[in-house]
C-alpha positions as a Markdown table, in Angstrom:
| # | Residue | x | y | z |
|---|---|---|---|---|
| 1 | Met | -5.4 | -105.8 | 94.4 |
| 2 | Asn | -8.6 | -106.9 | 93.8 |
| 3 | Val | -10.0 | -104.5 | 91.6 |
| 4 | Thr | -13.7 | -105.8 | 91.3 |
| 5 | Pro | -14.8 | -104.4 | 93.7 |
| 6 | Phe | -13.5 | -101.5 | 93.3 |
| 7 | Val | -14.7 | -100.6 | 90.2 |
| 8 | Thr | -18.5 | -102.1 | 91.2 |
| 9 | Ala | -18.3 | -99.5 | 93.5 |
| 10 | Phe | -17.0 | -96.6 | 91.6 |
| 11 | Thr | -19.1 | -97.5 | 88.9 |
| 12 | Gly | -21.8 | -96.6 | 90.6 |
| 13 | Leu | -20.0 | -93.0 | 92.3 |
| 14 | Thr | -19.9 | -91.8 | 89.0 |
| 15 | Thr | -23.1 | -92.7 | 87.7 |
| 16 | Lys | -24.2 | -90.4 | 90.7 |
| 17 | Phe | -21.0 | -87.5 | 89.9 |
| 18 | Gly | -22.9 | -87.6 | 86.7 |
| 19 | Leu | -26.0 | -86.2 | 88.1 |
| 20 | Asp | -25.1 | -84.5 | 90.9 |
| 21 | Asp | -26.0 | -80.6 | 89.4 |
| 22 | Tyr | -29.5 | -81.6 | 91.1 |
| 23 | Gly | -28.5 | -82.5 | 94.3 |
| 24 | Glu | -28.6 | -85.9 | 94.9 |
| 25 | Asp | -26.4 | -87.8 | 98.2 |
| 26 | Ser | -23.5 | -88.0 | 97.4 |
| 27 | Ser | -22.8 | -90.6 | 100.4 |
| 28 | Thr | -22.9 | -94.1 | 98.8 |
| 29 | Pro | -20.1 | -96.1 | 100.4 |
| 30 | Thr | -17.8 | -97.3 | 98.3 |
| 31 | Gly | -16.2 | -100.9 | 98.0 |
| 32 | Asp | -12.9 | -102.3 | 98.3 |
| 33 | Tyr | -9.2 | -99.7 | 98.2 |
| 34 | Glu | -5.7 | -100.3 | 98.4 |
| 35 | Asp | -6.0 | -100.8 | 101.5 |
| 36 | Ala | -9.0 | -102.9 | 101.8 |
| 37 | Ser | -10.9 | -100.8 | 104.5 |
| 38 | Ile | -14.0 | -99.2 | 103.8 |
| 39 | Cys | -14.1 | -96.0 | 102.3 |
| 40 | Asp | -16.0 | -93.9 | 104.9 |
| 41 | Arg | -18.3 | -91.4 | 102.8 |
| 42 | Ala | -20.1 | -89.7 | 106.1 |
| 43 | Glu | -17.8 | -87.0 | 106.0 |
| 44 | Val | -18.9 | -85.7 | 102.6 |
| 45 | Arg | -22.2 | -86.3 | 104.5 |
| 46 | Arg | -21.7 | -83.6 | 107.0 |
| 47 | Phe | -19.8 | -80.9 | 103.8 |
| 48 | Arg | -23.3 | -81.6 | 102.5 |
| 49 | Arg | -25.4 | -81.0 | 105.2 |
| 50 | Tyr | -24.1 | -78.1 | 106.7 |
| 51 | Tyr | -22.9 | -76.5 | 103.9 |
| 52 | Glu | -26.2 | -76.8 | 100.9 |
| 53 | Pro | -28.6 | -76.2 | 103.0 |
| 54 | Ala | -28.7 | -73.1 | 104.2 |
| 55 | Leu | -26.8 | -71.7 | 100.6 |
| 56 | Tyr | -29.3 | -72.8 | 99.1 |
| 57 | Trp | -32.3 | -70.9 | 101.2 |
| 58 | Ile | -30.0 | -68.0 | 100.5 |
| 59 | Ile | -29.8 | -68.4 | 95.7 |
| 60 | Val | -33.5 | -69.0 | 96.8 |
| 61 | Ile | -34.2 | -66.0 | 98.6 |
| 62 | Leu | -32.5 | -63.4 | 96.5 |
| 63 | Gly | -33.4 | -65.2 | 93.6 |
| 64 | Ala | -37.5 | -65.4 | 94.4 |
| 65 | Ile | -37.2 | -61.3 | 94.7 |
| 66 | Gly | -34.7 | -60.3 | 91.8 |
| 67 | Asn | -36.7 | -62.7 | 89.5 |
| 68 | Ser | -40.8 | -62.1 | 90.7 |
| 69 | Met | -39.6 | -58.2 | 90.6 |
| 70 | Val | -38.9 | -58.6 | 86.7 |
| 71 | Val | -42.2 | -61.0 | 86.3 |
| 72 | Trp | -43.7 | -58.5 | 88.3 |
| 73 | Ile | -42.2 | -55.3 | 85.9 |
| 74 | Tyr | -43.2 | -57.2 | 83.0 |
| 75 | Thr | -46.6 | -57.9 | 84.0 |
| 76 | His | -47.9 | -54.5 | 85.4 |
| 77 | Phe | -46.6 | -52.7 | 82.8 |
| 78 | Lys | -47.5 | -54.5 | 79.5 |
| 79 | Asn | -45.9 | -52.0 | 76.9 |
| 80 | Arg | -42.4 | -53.1 | 78.7 |
| 81 | Leu | -42.7 | -56.1 | 76.1 |
| 82 | Lys | -41.7 | -54.2 | 73.0 |
| 83 | Thr | -38.3 | -55.8 | 71.9 |
| 84 | Met | -36.6 | -59.7 | 71.6 |
| 85 | Thr | -34.5 | -59.0 | 75.0 |
| 86 | Asp | -37.7 | -57.9 | 77.1 |
| 87 | Val | -39.7 | -61.3 | 75.7 |
| 88 | Tyr | -36.4 | -63.8 | 76.6 |
| 89 | Leu | -35.7 | -61.9 | 80.0 |
| 90 | Leu | -39.6 | -62.5 | 81.0 |
| 91 | Asn | -39.1 | -65.6 | 80.3 |
| 92 | Leu | -35.4 | -66.3 | 81.9 |
| 93 | Ala | -37.2 | -65.2 | 84.6 |
| 94 | Leu | -39.4 | -67.5 | 84.9 |
| 95 | Ala | -37.3 | -70.3 | 84.5 |
| 96 | Asp | -35.0 | -69.1 | 87.1 |
| 97 | Leu | -38.2 | -69.3 | 89.3 |
| 98 | Phe | -39.3 | -72.4 | 88.1 |
| 99 | Phe | -35.6 | -74.1 | 89.6 |
| 100 | Leu | -35.4 | -72.0 | 92.5 |
| 101 | Cys | -38.8 | -74.2 | 93.8 |
| 102 | Thr | -36.5 | -77.1 | 93.8 |
| 103 | Leu | -34.1 | -76.3 | 95.6 |
| 104 | Pro | -36.2 | -76.0 | 98.7 |
| 105 | Leu | -36.5 | -80.5 | 98.1 |
| 106 | Trp | -32.6 | -80.3 | 97.7 |
| 107 | Ala | -31.9 | -78.9 | 100.6 |
| 108 | Ala | -34.4 | -81.1 | 102.4 |
| 109 | Asp | -32.2 | -84.1 | 100.9 |
| 110 | Ser | -28.9 | -83.5 | 102.0 |
| 111 | Ile | -30.3 | -83.3 | 105.4 |
| 112 | Asn | -32.1 | -86.4 | 105.5 |
| 113 | Gly | -31.7 | -88.3 | 102.8 |
| 114 | Trp | -33.8 | -88.3 | 99.5 |
| 115 | Thr | -37.2 | -89.3 | 101.4 |
| 116 | Phe | -40.3 | -88.1 | 98.1 |
| 117 | Gly | -40.2 | -91.4 | 95.7 |
| 118 | Ser | -38.5 | -92.0 | 92.8 |
| 119 | Ala | -42.0 | -90.8 | 90.6 |
| 120 | Leu | -41.1 | -86.6 | 92.7 |
| 121 | Cys | -37.4 | -87.9 | 91.9 |
| 122 | Lys | -38.0 | -87.6 | 87.5 |
| 123 | Ile | -40.2 | -85.1 | 88.3 |
| 124 | Met | -37.2 | -82.8 | 89.9 |
| 125 | Ser | -34.4 | -83.6 | 88.1 |
| 126 | Ala | -36.5 | -83.1 | 84.3 |
| 127 | Ile | -37.1 | -79.6 | 86.5 |
| 128 | Tyr | -34.3 | -78.8 | 87.4 |
| 129 | Lys | -32.3 | -79.6 | 83.5 |
| 130 | Ile | -35.3 | -78.1 | 81.7 |
| 131 | Asn | -35.1 | -74.7 | 83.5 |
| 132 | Phe | -31.1 | -74.8 | 83.4 |
| 133 | Phe | -31.2 | -75.4 | 79.0 |
| 134 | Ser | -33.8 | -72.6 | 79.0 |
| 135 | Ser | -31.8 | -70.3 | 80.7 |
| 136 | Val | -28.7 | -70.8 | 79.4 |
| 137 | Phe | -30.1 | -70.7 | 75.7 |
| 138 | Leu | -32.0 | -67.9 | 76.9 |
| 139 | Leu | -28.9 | -66.2 | 78.0 |
| 140 | Thr | -27.7 | -66.8 | 74.2 |
| 141 | Cys | -31.0 | -65.2 | 73.0 |
| 142 | Ile | -30.1 | -61.6 | 75.2 |
| 143 | Ser | -26.6 | -62.5 | 73.3 |
| 144 | Val | -27.2 | -62.6 | 69.7 |
| 145 | Asp | -30.1 | -59.7 | 70.1 |
| 146 | Arg | -27.5 | -58.0 | 71.3 |
| 147 | Tyr | -25.2 | -58.2 | 67.9 |
| 148 | Ile | -28.5 | -57.8 | 65.5 |
| 149 | Val | -29.5 | -53.8 | 67.2 |
| 150 | Ile | -25.9 | -52.7 | 67.9 |
| 151 | Val | -23.8 | -54.6 | 64.7 |
| 152 | Gln | -26.7 | -54.5 | 62.3 |
| 153 | Thr | -28.8 | -52.0 | 63.9 |
| 154 | Thr | -30.6 | -50.9 | 59.9 |
| 155 | Lys | -31.4 | -54.6 | 60.2 |
| 156 | Ala | -32.7 | -53.5 | 63.0 |
| 157 | Gln | -35.2 | -50.8 | 63.0 |
| 158 | Asn | -36.2 | -52.6 | 59.4 |
| 159 | Ser | -37.7 | -55.1 | 60.7 |
| 160 | Lys | -38.6 | -54.5 | 64.4 |
| 161 | Lys | -41.9 | -56.0 | 64.0 |
| 162 | Ser | -41.3 | -59.6 | 63.0 |
| 163 | Arg | -38.4 | -59.6 | 65.1 |
| 164 | Leu | -40.6 | -59.3 | 68.2 |
| 165 | Leu | -43.2 | -62.0 | 66.7 |
| 166 | Tyr | -39.5 | -64.7 | 66.1 |
| 167 | Ser | -38.9 | -63.5 | 69.5 |
| 168 | Lys | -42.2 | -65.3 | 71.0 |
| 169 | Leu | -41.4 | -68.8 | 68.5 |
| 170 | Ile | -37.9 | -69.2 | 69.4 |
| 171 | Cys | -38.8 | -69.3 | 73.0 |
| 172 | Val | -41.4 | -71.7 | 72.8 |
| 173 | Leu | -38.9 | -73.8 | 70.4 |
| 174 | Val | -36.2 | -72.8 | 73.5 |
| 175 | Trp | -38.8 | -74.0 | 75.8 |
| 176 | Ile | -39.3 | -77.2 | 73.3 |
| 177 | Leu | -35.4 | -77.9 | 73.3 |
| 178 | Ala | -34.8 | -77.7 | 77.0 |
| 179 | Val | -37.9 | -80.7 | 77.5 |
| 180 | Ile | -35.9 | -82.8 | 74.8 |
| 181 | Met | -32.4 | -82.3 | 76.6 |
| 182 | Ala | -34.3 | -83.8 | 80.3 |
| 183 | Ile | -35.0 | -86.5 | 78.7 |
| 184 | Pro | -32.5 | -88.5 | 80.3 |
| 185 | Glu | -34.4 | -87.8 | 83.4 |
| 186 | Phe | -37.1 | -89.0 | 83.3 |
| 187 | Leu | -35.6 | -92.2 | 81.8 |
| 188 | Phe | -33.1 | -92.9 | 84.7 |
| 189 | Ala | -33.9 | -90.4 | 87.6 |
| 190 | Arg | -34.7 | -93.0 | 90.8 |
| 191 | Ser | -35.0 | -93.3 | 94.4 |
| 192 | Lys | -32.1 | -95.2 | 95.3 |
| 193 | Glu | -31.2 | -97.0 | 98.6 |
| 194 | Asp | -27.9 | -96.8 | 99.4 |
| 195 | Met | -25.4 | -99.9 | 101.7 |
| 196 | Glu | -27.1 | -97.4 | 105.1 |
| 197 | Gly | -30.6 | -97.3 | 103.9 |
| 198 | Asn | -30.2 | -93.9 | 103.3 |
| 199 | His | -32.6 | -92.6 | 100.1 |
| 200 | Phe | -30.6 | -90.1 | 97.4 |
| 201 | Cys | -31.7 | -89.2 | 94.0 |
| 202 | Thr | -30.0 | -90.4 | 91.5 |
| 203 | Met | -29.2 | -91.1 | 87.8 |
| 204 | Val | -29.7 | -95.2 | 86.9 |
| 205 | Tyr | -28.2 | -95.3 | 83.3 |
| 206 | Leu | -28.6 | -99.2 | 82.1 |
| 207 | Asn | -25.7 | -101.8 | 82.3 |
| 208 | Asn | -22.9 | -101.9 | 79.8 |
| 209 | Glu | -19.1 | -102.4 | 80.3 |
| 210 | Asn | -18.1 | -98.8 | 78.9 |
| 211 | Asn | -20.7 | -96.3 | 80.1 |
| 212 | His | -21.8 | -95.5 | 77.0 |
| 213 | Ile | -25.3 | -94.0 | 77.4 |
| 214 | Lys | -23.6 | -91.7 | 80.8 |
| 215 | Ile | -20.6 | -90.6 | 78.6 |
| 216 | Leu | -24.0 | -88.8 | 75.6 |
| 217 | Val | -25.6 | -87.5 | 78.9 |
| 218 | Leu | -22.6 | -85.9 | 80.2 |
| 219 | Ala | -21.0 | -85.3 | 76.6 |
| 220 | Leu | -24.8 | -83.0 | 75.3 |
| 221 | Gln | -24.5 | -81.0 | 78.7 |
| 222 | Ile | -21.6 | -80.1 | 78.4 |
| 223 | Cys | -21.9 | -79.1 | 74.9 |
| 224 | Met | -24.9 | -77.3 | 75.2 |
| 225 | Gly | -25.3 | -76.2 | 78.2 |
| 226 | Phe | -22.1 | -74.4 | 77.7 |
| 227 | Cys | -19.7 | -74.8 | 75.6 |
| 228 | Ile | -21.4 | -73.4 | 72.1 |
| 229 | Pro | -23.3 | -70.9 | 74.3 |
| 230 | Leu | -20.3 | -69.6 | 75.3 |
| 231 | Ile | -19.0 | -69.4 | 72.0 |
| 232 | Val | -21.5 | -67.2 | 70.4 |
| 233 | Met | -22.0 | -65.0 | 73.7 |
| 234 | Met | -18.1 | -64.6 | 73.4 |
| 235 | Phe | -18.0 | -64.0 | 69.6 |
| 236 | Cys | -21.5 | -61.5 | 69.7 |
| 237 | Tyr | -20.0 | -59.6 | 73.5 |
| 238 | Thr | -16.4 | -59.6 | 71.2 |
| 239 | Val | -18.7 | -57.8 | 68.1 |
| 240 | Ile | -20.1 | -55.4 | 70.3 |
| 241 | Ile | -17.6 | -54.5 | 72.0 |
| 242 | Arg | -15.6 | -53.7 | 68.8 |
| 243 | Thr | -18.3 | -51.6 | 67.9 |
| 244 | Leu | -18.6 | -50.0 | 70.8 |
| 245 | Leu | -15.1 | -48.6 | 71.2 |
| 246 | Lys | -16.0 | -47.0 | 67.4 |
| 247 | Thr | -18.2 | -44.8 | 69.0 |
| 248 | Arg | -18.4 | -41.3 | 71.2 |
| 249 | Asn | -21.2 | -42.5 | 73.6 |
| 250 | Phe | -20.5 | -40.7 | 76.8 |
| 251 | Gln | -21.5 | -43.9 | 78.8 |
| 252 | Lys | -20.3 | -46.6 | 76.7 |
| 253 | His | -17.9 | -47.5 | 79.0 |
| 254 | Lys | -20.8 | -48.3 | 81.0 |
| 255 | Ala | -22.0 | -50.6 | 78.9 |
| 256 | Leu | -18.7 | -52.4 | 78.1 |
| 257 | Arg | -18.4 | -53.0 | 82.3 |
| 258 | Val | -22.3 | -54.9 | 81.9 |
| 259 | Ile | -21.1 | -57.0 | 79.3 |
| 260 | Leu | -17.6 | -58.2 | 80.9 |
| 261 | Ala | -19.7 | -58.7 | 84.4 |
| 262 | Val | -22.4 | -60.7 | 82.2 |
| 263 | Val | -19.3 | -62.6 | 80.2 |
| 264 | Ala | -17.5 | -62.9 | 83.9 |
| 265 | Val | -19.9 | -64.0 | 85.6 |
| 266 | Phe | -21.5 | -67.2 | 83.4 |
| 267 | Ile | -17.8 | -68.1 | 82.8 |
| 268 | Phe | -17.2 | -67.8 | 87.1 |
| 269 | Ser | -20.4 | -69.8 | 87.4 |
| 270 | Gln | -20.7 | -72.1 | 85.3 |
| 271 | Leu | -16.8 | -72.9 | 84.1 |
| 272 | Pro | -15.3 | -75.0 | 87.1 |
| 273 | Tyr | -19.2 | -77.0 | 87.3 |
| 274 | Asn | -18.6 | -78.3 | 83.5 |
| 275 | Ser | -14.8 | -79.0 | 84.5 |
| 276 | Met | -15.7 | -81.1 | 86.6 |
| 277 | Leu | -18.3 | -82.6 | 84.3 |
| 278 | Val | -15.5 | -83.1 | 81.4 |
| 279 | Leu | -13.5 | -84.9 | 84.5 |
| 280 | Glu | -16.4 | -87.6 | 85.1 |
| 281 | Ala | -16.9 | -88.2 | 81.4 |
| 282 | Thr | -12.9 | -89.0 | 81.7 |
| 283 | Gln | -13.9 | -90.8 | 84.8 |
| 284 | Ala | -16.9 | -93.0 | 82.9 |
| 285 | Ala | -15.0 | -93.8 | 80.3 |
| 286 | Asn | -11.6 | -95.0 | 82.0 |
| 287 | Thr | -11.6 | -95.0 | 85.7 |
| 288 | Thr | -8.5 | -93.7 | 87.4 |
| 289 | Ile | -9.0 | -92.5 | 90.6 |
| 290 | Thr | -8.9 | -95.5 | 93.3 |
| 291 | Lys | -8.3 | -93.6 | 96.6 |
| 292 | Cys | -10.9 | -93.1 | 99.2 |
| 293 | Glu | -9.6 | -89.8 | 99.8 |
| 294 | Glu | -9.3 | -89.0 | 96.4 |
| 295 | Leu | -12.8 | -90.0 | 96.4 |
| 296 | Gln | -14.0 | -87.8 | 99.1 |
| 297 | Arg | -12.5 | -84.5 | 97.6 |
| 298 | Phe | -14.2 | -85.5 | 94.6 |
| 299 | Asp | -17.0 | -85.2 | 96.0 |
| 300 | Ile | -17.0 | -82.1 | 97.7 |
| 301 | Thr | -15.6 | -80.2 | 94.8 |
| 302 | Thr | -18.6 | -81.0 | 92.7 |
| 303 | Gln | -20.6 | -79.8 | 95.9 |
| 304 | Ile | -18.9 | -76.2 | 95.6 |
| 305 | Met | -18.6 | -76.2 | 92.2 |
| 306 | Lys | -22.3 | -77.1 | 91.6 |
| 307 | Ser | -23.4 | -74.7 | 93.7 |
| 308 | Leu | -21.5 | -71.8 | 91.6 |
| 309 | Ala | -23.4 | -72.7 | 88.7 |
| 310 | Tyr | -26.4 | -72.8 | 91.0 |
| 311 | Met | -25.8 | -68.5 | 92.2 |
| 312 | His | -26.5 | -67.7 | 88.6 |
| 313 | Ser | -30.4 | -67.8 | 89.1 |
| 314 | Cys | -30.1 | -65.0 | 91.6 |
| 315 | Leu | -27.6 | -63.3 | 89.6 |
| 316 | Asn | -29.6 | -63.1 | 86.1 |
| 317 | Pro | -32.0 | -60.7 | 87.1 |
| 318 | Phe | -29.2 | -58.3 | 88.8 |
| 319 | Leu | -27.1 | -58.6 | 85.2 |
| 320 | Tyr | -29.9 | -58.3 | 83.2 |
| 321 | Ala | -32.3 | -56.4 | 84.6 |
| 322 | Phe | -31.6 | -54.1 | 87.1 |
| 323 | Val | -28.3 | -52.3 | 85.2 |
| 324 | Gly | -31.1 | -50.7 | 83.2 |
| 325 | Val | -32.0 | -47.3 | 83.5 |
| 326 | Arg | -36.2 | -48.1 | 82.4 |
| 327 | Phe | -35.3 | -51.1 | 84.7 |
| 328 | Arg | -34.8 | -49.4 | 87.7 |
| 329 | Lys | -37.1 | -46.3 | 87.4 |
| 330 | Asp | -40.2 | -48.9 | 87.0 |
| 331 | Ile | -39.4 | -50.3 | 89.9 |
| 332 | Phe | -39.9 | -47.3 | 91.9 |
| 333 | Arg | -43.2 | -46.7 | 89.6 |
| 334 | Leu | -44.3 | -49.5 | 91.5 |
| 335 | Leu | -43.0 | -48.5 | 95.0 |
| 336 | Gln | -44.9 | -44.9 | 94.2 |
| 337 | Ile | -47.9 | -46.4 | 92.6 |
| 338 | Tyr | -48.8 | -49.2 | 96.5 |
| 339 | Gly | -47.4 | -46.5 | 98.4 |
| 340 | Cys | -44.0 | -48.0 | 99.4 |
| 341 | Ile | -41.9 | -44.8 | 98.8 |
| 342 | Pro | -43.8 | -41.0 | 98.6 |
| 343 | Ser | -43.7 | -39.9 | 95.3 |
| 344 | His | -41.2 | -36.7 | 95.3 |
| 345 | Lys | -38.7 | -39.6 | 97.2 |
| 346 | Ser | -39.3 | -41.7 | 93.9 |
| 347 | Lys | -37.5 | -39.6 | 91.9 |
| 348 | Leu | -34.8 | -38.4 | 94.3 |
| 349 | Leu | -34.2 | -42.1 | 94.1 |
| 350 | Gln | -34.3 | -42.4 | 90.7 |
| 351 | Gly | -31.5 | -39.5 | 90.6 |
| 352 | Gly | -33.4 | -36.7 | 88.1 |
| 353 | Pro | -34.0 | -36.4 | 84.8 |
| 354 | Gln | -31.5 | -39.5 | 82.6 |
| 355 | Arg | -30.1 | -38.5 | 79.4 |
| 356 | Ser | -30.1 | -40.9 | 76.6 |
| 357 | Ser | -26.9 | -43.7 | 77.0 |
| 358 | Val | -26.4 | -47.1 | 75.8 |
| 359 | Met | -27.8 | -48.6 | 79.1 |
| 360 | Ser | -31.3 | -46.6 | 78.2 |
| 361 | Asp | -33.2 | -48.4 | 75.6 |
| 362 | Thr | -33.3 | -45.4 | 72.8 |
| 363 | Glu | -33.5 | -46.9 | 69.0 |
| 364 | Thr | -30.2 | -48.3 | 68.2 |
| 365 | Thr | -29.0 | -50.0 | 71.7 |
| 366 | Asn | -32.2 | -50.8 | 73.0 |
| 367 | Ala | -30.6 | -54.5 | 73.4 |
| 368 | Leu | -28.2 | -52.8 | 76.2 |
| 369 | Ser | -30.9 | -51.2 | 77.8 |
| 370 | Leu | -32.6 | -54.3 | 79.7 |
């Protein structure tokens, strides 16, 4: 079998797989395979056309509501920005909102292909990566701040003002680092036409036999966007759980459930897709898939795993904000201020007086309050 056409086609295919995390059209027809026939990608295109738009719009709507409410609370109650976690949460909500703004274009891309040109392709791809990395970095910062406040309580109390200043500087560094991580999108993303005349937004790397640039980009995304943050989060939350188990606070079990939910959702949403990226990097280094059916299944699986990763942007407000007593009270206060609910109903909905707990912003546990 002459493998040259396959290698040429699969190189283009895997190049696109590497950037499937921000929604390019997985519709490039491939070359000759074992049966010397053309690999028809119509099934994959149909899957994207019916699967992605509805799911993306659900993520956009839920994410816009949740993250907008977080920003609304912080901008209305300016005294809320008194802890490092609050500063991180505000930036996290902004990052998620910026990311959600790109999903309608990817939804349109899944239906009609990329019709917006190479310039917008670069911009949207870079915006996605900037906000993806900034979100992950901010989640890591939140876990570190919780660790300091709960495990190193005395140190945290003695440095409250300086830590608040540091949090703002850290946020600036997070955004700068996220922009640096998005440089490949600025350099290599562009609109490309396939053999059927369809355009899609994808990464077009420099021609090199061993795909060194592509492998490096994928390795950076896997390490910086998942492995290192996961290690930091697991360490911080493991120590936090051990600390909470030693306390006698009546709501420590609720705090433990929240921590476990935070870690579980991060792993559930990010691990599957990063596993696909690992496979993609392996494919770039050593091509092993040679059948059209396997390529189609890989393509569809990648789309599903990518969608799971996207869902994290609409879950963040509920995991990191609305589980806290203060956030719920602030929401009801805002609804009362704007006449949405009567004051007596607001008190009933809030559940009356709240006892101090690990889920409220006390001096020693405000990192868990969010």
